[in-house]
Steps between C-alpha positions, in 0.01 A plus 500: 500500500636837407522794737247675282227244541535496877406869515187446297616558145424257218782350301415716192499825702836398666654430164387831361639677812835319460540597143413864546648558849848623575744224596492602867129442515491190296774308681379347825742559794401173673438140371179464301193473723686625817455817688811710551452552872368163629604232254135390482259510202339833483127469603234759452126453553223743442378648825143403579254474785239232523263332744477131580280285728691330785196350669121476462215358703131459407279686745135591548393866525182465700212726403365689810152410632482172310550248788199276562464209751203261555432162644498240655412339169261656246621766250704819517422787263715808425471808284698798379309815590765759414777532254872489599825556314832337559790684326853389443729670753871515594618546849591851616855607425531279188707678237257386226144538379240249386557618142874431526462144619190403297687318220666287772168431666335379179802288410602348831202524742181426304354570164160564674658777717320829487569848622157501675209264543157638591251263658150592392162488696267208447689182563301237695633172622343205685673187617368190692658438837588146626299373792630629844738746333510879457533635149713810429513696172700801413560692172849564375720639225791260432833662459871483593734635757831559305853580596660711222866564446610815312830411336760685299762391247811718520742569212734246656221239441460456873137468612407676828191504721365861531176438688273231636125558574167322529198541284131393521376398160134405438395275216175481302401189705252545774234285675356351816702288735313235702613306804349308791576487869381304799472808715430870445 
């Protein structure tokens, strides 16, 4: 590999430079592919900042005033009587915005992730309860708790961690959760 290709020039551009340059510029002062000061191949990367997902966990964002309990036995019925919105948020102090991390969310968290999910009025749900049990229902928006890393690539090609922060990301998925207990 020639010294010119290690600094990002193509072979044709390096040849043109060699032909037209003065001898002092065209003649390398160190062996081909080596840096004068360190004896290592010269490396240079474009500087960039990006976000990555270190960790994610599925969570339920419970809709207020949608918890219903009935029993022993029989049926339990629940309803949504007011609308509620769950928006994507990042923790305070995060050096990022939802817009900045959104491509990472869609690619690494969930394709059904959304910036906000609004639960509408009018959902009714009924479930049979087993004999001698209490039935519980509650409405939720399903989402993720995510740990984001803000990373940077330096000119030296070294990758460094700039920031770490949590985000709450809702999805388009929502619905009732049912469970039974022996006691209230």
